[in-house]
N, C-alpha and C positions, 0 to 999 in steps of 0.2 A: 685456392681450394676449388675442387671440381663441384659445381653447383648441382649436378645431377645426383652425386652421392649424398650431398648435404640434404637434399629434399627427401631422399629415401630414409636417412637417419631420423629426420624429424617425424616422418610418418610413423615409424616404428615406435618412437617414444610416446607419441599420442596414443597409439593402440595399447601399449603396455600400461599407461596411466589409467585409461578407461577400464581396462580389464581389472586392475587393482581396486578401483573405486567400486565397481560392480560387486566384487568379491566381499568388500567390507560391509556393504549395505544389504547384501542378499538375505541375511537372516531376518531382517526387519521387513522385508518385502515379500517373503515367501507365502504369507497368508493374506496378502493384499494390503492396501493402505489402511492406516488406523483413522477412524472417524470419531471426533469428539463433538458432543452436542452441547447445547447451552448450559452454563453453570448458574446455579442459584446464587443470589447476592443479597446484600443488606441483611445479614444474619443477626438474629438476636436470640439470647437464651433467657427465659423467664423462670426464676427459681420458685419451687413450690414444696409442699410437704410430701416427701417421698416421690417427687416427680419434677420434671422440667418440661416447660413448653418451649418448643423451637418455632421461631417465626422467620420466614425468608421471603424474598421477592423472586417469583419464578421468571426464568428466562422466557423470552418471546418465541423461542424455538417451538414451532407447532408440532414437532414430532415427539416431544416428551410425553410419555404416558404414565410414568410413575417416578417415585423417589425412594431411595433406600437410605435409611439412617443407620450409621454404624457407631458403636462406642465400645469401651473396654477392649481396645486394640483389635477391633473388628470381631471380637468374640460374641458380641451381641448386635442384633440388627432388627430393624422395623421397616416394613415396606408399606407405602401409602400411595394411592393413586394421585395423579396430578389433578389439581382443581382448576378446571377450565373456566369456571365462573368468576374467578378473581385472580388478580396478579399476586396477591399476598397469600401465602399458605401457612397454616399453623398445624403443628404436629405435637401431640402430647406423648411424652415418653414416661411411662409409669413404672411402679414397683422397683424404684431405685433406692438403694441404701444411701445413707447420708454421707456424701462426699462430693468432691469436685469431679466433673466429667468433661471430656472433650468429645464432641460429636462431629462426624463427617457426613455431609449430605451429598448424595450422588444422584444425579438425574439419569434416567434411562429412557431410550426410545423403544419402539416395538421390535426393532431388529437387534436389540441387545447392546447397542452402542451407549456409552456412558459419557458423562461430563469428565473433564480432566481430573485425574486422581489428586486428592489432597488440596483441591482448589476451593473447597467450601468447608472450612473448619470453624467451629465455635465452641467455646468453653462456658460452663456454668455449673452452679452447685444444686444438688438435691438437699433439702434441709429437713431437720427433724428435731429430736429431743435434745441433742447437744446444742444446737443453735438456740432453741427455745430456752434452755437452761441458763444461757448467758444473758438473757434479757432482764431488764429491771422494770418494776412498776414506775410510773411517772413519779418523780420526786415531789414530795409534798411536806409541808410543815403543818402539823395538827395541833391546834390549841383550843381551849375552851373559851366561852364568852357567855354573857347573859342571854344572848339571842339563840345560842346553840353552839355546836361544834364548828370551828372555823378551819377551812382547808386552804392553805396558800400553795398553789401549784406553780412550779417553774415552767418556763417555756420549753417546748420540745420541737424536734425537726419533723419533717413530713412523713417519716417512716412510722411515727406514732399516730395512730388514727383516732383513738378515743380511750378513755378510762371509765370503767363502771365502778361506782362506789356503792357498796352494799352495807346497810346498817338497819338497826331496829328502831322504829319510831316510838312515840309516846305510848301508843297502844300495844306495843310488843310485836308488831308486824314487820316482816322483812321488807325493806324498800330498796330499790335500785335507782341510782341517778347516773345518767351518762354525761360525761364531760368531754365534748368534742373540740372545744376551742384550744388551739395549740399555743396561744400566747400565754404569758404569765397571768394568773388570775387568782382572785380570792372568792371563795364560795362558803356560805354558811348553811349548815344543815339545821334549819330552824325547828324541824319536827322530830329530831332525834331524841331518844330517851335521855333525859338529863343525867342519868347515871351511867350511860354508855361510855366506856373508856377505849373503844376500838372501832375501827371500820375495816372492811375488806376491800381491797383494791384489785382490779383486774384490768391491765393495760393491753390494748391490742396494737400489734405492729404488722405492717406489710413491708417486706424488704424491697429495696430498689428494683423496679421492674418485676416485682413478685406477683404471684397469682393466688397465694394463700395467706391467711391471717394467722399470726402466732401470738401467744399470750404469755404475760408475766403476771403472777399473782402473789399477793402479800397481805398479811393482816397488820395494819398500822395501829399501834397502841399509843396512848397518851396518858399522862397524869391529868386527872380532872382539875388539878390546881394549876396547870400550865395555862397562862393567859395574860391579858393586859389588865392592869389594876390602877386604881387611885389609892395611894398609900397615905394614911394619916397617922398621927401618934405623937409621941414625945421622945426627946433625946436629951441625955445629960452627959456632958464630958466633965469629969471631975478635975481635969487639969486646967480648964479654961471655960469660964461662963460665957465668953463671947462666941463660942462654937455651939451652934444650935441646929435643930433639924429643919430641913427645907420642906415643910409640909404645907399644903397637900402636894404630893409628888407623883408624877406619872411613871409607872414602872411596868416591866414585863417579867413574869416568872417564866424563864426560858428553860425548857426541859433538856438536860444534858445526860440523863441516865434514866432507867426505868422509874426510879423514885427520887431523882435528884433534880433540883431546880436552882438556877442561879438568878440573882436579882439584877436585872438590867435597867440602868438609868436611862429613861427616854428624854429627860428634860435638859440635863447639863452635860455630862461626860459622854453620853451616847455609848456607854460601855458598862462593864460589870464593876461599878464603883458606887459607893454610897455618897449621894449628894448631900452637902451640908452648907450651912451659912457661917461665914466668919464675919461677925458684925452684920453689915448689909451686903457683903460680897459673896458671890458663889464660890464654893470650894468643894473639896472631897478629901477623904482620907487616902493618902498614898499607899499603894500595895495592900489595899484592903477591899475585897469584894465578897459579898455575902452569898453563901451557898447553903440551901436548905436540903436536908435529907429527911424523907418521910417514910412511914411504914405503909402497909397495905390498907390501913384504916384512915390514912391521911393525917396521922399525928406527926408533928415535927419531932424527930428523935435526935437531931443534932444540927448545929450550925457551925460551918467551917469557913475559913478564908480561902478564896479561890487561888490566892497567890502564895499559899503555903501555911502550914500549921507548926511553927510560925513562918511568916514571910521574912524577907531579908532585913526588914526594919523591926522584926520581933513583934509583929501583930498577928493575932489569931482570933478566930470566932469561937463563941461558946454559947450554948443554949441556956437560958434562964428558966429553970424548972418551975418557977412560980407563975409563969404565964399559962394561958389556955393552950397555946402551941398546937393549933389544929386548924385544918381547912375543912369547912362545912360544905359538902357538895350540894346541899339543898339551897343554902343561902348564897353560896359561892363567895364566901368571906373567909380570909385567913387572919387569925389572930396569933401573934407571936412576940415573945420577949427574948432578947439575947444581948450579949456583951461583945464589944471589941476589947480584947485583952492586949496589953502592951507590956512586954517583959514579965509575963505571967501574972499580971495584976489587972483587975477590972478597971479599964480607963473610961469607957463610954457604954452607957446602957441605952437600949432601944426598946420601946414598947409600942408596937405598930399594929395597925388594922389595915388590911389590904382588901378593898372591895372591888370585885371583878367588874369590868366594863361590859 
């Protein structure tokens, strides 16, 4: 091959390639080269009530003079000056409806150059009534005692900050007590009106990385007869003289409805059963647990079996109308008489006095 012609062909190919390359990039170079300035980083979104606080670390680029915050597909924006006194900048975006948002943070210099598009995106929610409506007051079991109303709080996570308990004291004045301990705890309102059957709870929450406090409110009611007792009395089983009552007996009247209490055995079964003695041995009646129904004046109006009326072994509860059958809120004593029926006949009679601890 003639090397002179080969050199000419190679030169033409190089010239053609360069011309094609210049043609492809020409549209991008017609306004000069594109300059991108420093991008903000370490972005955080802090949820609030109808607002979101954005936090980011500013680039060390000394030419940055401001930031533009975009959201709602860039239909909304907020412009803030760069903070030269700190590396971390915080921006509050307000007047937001309750929903999730994605924010783009764009740095700008004095010549109009920006940081790389879509290089600083952060999402976070604006919170409001819907979020607050899903919150619950701190879970608590409310019972009565001789010292006052007892509140047994469950443990909570760190989003729960405190609970305020509002009640009326013996003098009829409203009192507020703040519970800030997040661990499970027992507290007794010793100065509460002894006839008070409810307290108001208001629990405060701050969401993770949140900037505002949200609240859940509830009135917690109880039966004044709900509490721990020492039970004394007599028991007669007509089928066997060897079956007797195990008195004195530690029990809890546990509230399971507005005016319904079940008799919980603290000493033997640790459940809703009636503890008895068979000779000298501990025992209980199978499939028989006592449930008291009271009216609004704390009269016992019925006694039923927790396990059915009748249960699978044909046992049922029945109130004996000859008893006092009443809880006295002043003395905190319940006196009640009832039967355990078996196959529709009175098998065992109970005449009991329960004195609140």
